[in-house]
N, C-alpha and C positions, 0 to 999 in steps of 0.2 A: 834758255835757262841761265839765271844770273849766277855769278861766282861770288863766294864770300868776300866781303870787302868792297864790292862794286855796288854803288847805289843806283837804283832805278828811279825814274821820275815818279814822285808820289809814293815811293816805296815805304818810307817810314810812316807817313801819314795814313796810308791805307792799311798797313800792318797794325798800327796802333788802333785804328778805328775797328778793325776786325777783332782785335783782342778785347777791346772795350765791350763790343757786342757779345762776345763769349762770356765775359765776366758778368754782364747784365743777365744773361741767360742762366748762369750758375746761381746768381743771387735770386732770380725769380723762382727757380726750382726749389731752392732752400726755403724761400718764403711760402711757396705752395705746400711743401711737405710739412712745414711748421703749422700752417693753418689747418691742414687736414688732421694732423695729430691733435691739435687743440680742440677741434670739433668732435673728436672721438672716433674718427674713421679708423679703419684697420690699417694702421701705419706703423711700421717697425721703428721703434725709438732709435735704434742704432743707425738706420738710414737717415733719419731726421738729424741726428747729431753729426753724422758724417757730412751731410750736405751743408749744414751750417758752418762746420769747420772749414770745408772746402771754400765756401763763400768768403769766410773771414780771411783765409790765406790769400785768395785771389785779390781781395780788396787791398790787403796790406802790400802785396807785390805791386799792384797798380800805383799805390801811394808812393812807394819807393821809386818807381820809374818816374813819376811826376816830380818828385823832389830832386832827382838827379838831372832831369831836363831843366828844371828851373835853376839849379845850381850852375849848370853849364851855360845857360843863357846869361845869368848874372856875371859869370866869369868873362864871357865874351863882351858884354856891355861895358865892363870895367877896364878892358884893355885900352891902352893909349893908342891913339890914331897915328 
């Protein structure tokens, strides 16, 4: 079991990939609920709206992580050697 602050080989990459897969699943679920509601299936509008909001928040969080990683990369690349 790893301790906080200690990196494992491939730890960040595998964690990030797992989280992207979860976000993709959240987005797919929201899309499926939206399509079901639009078709007229018996779907609770509250569940549809909640799933869409959850998908939106997950996407925004992912975008913020991406922006922070890019910012850190740019900072590292601009450091003098």
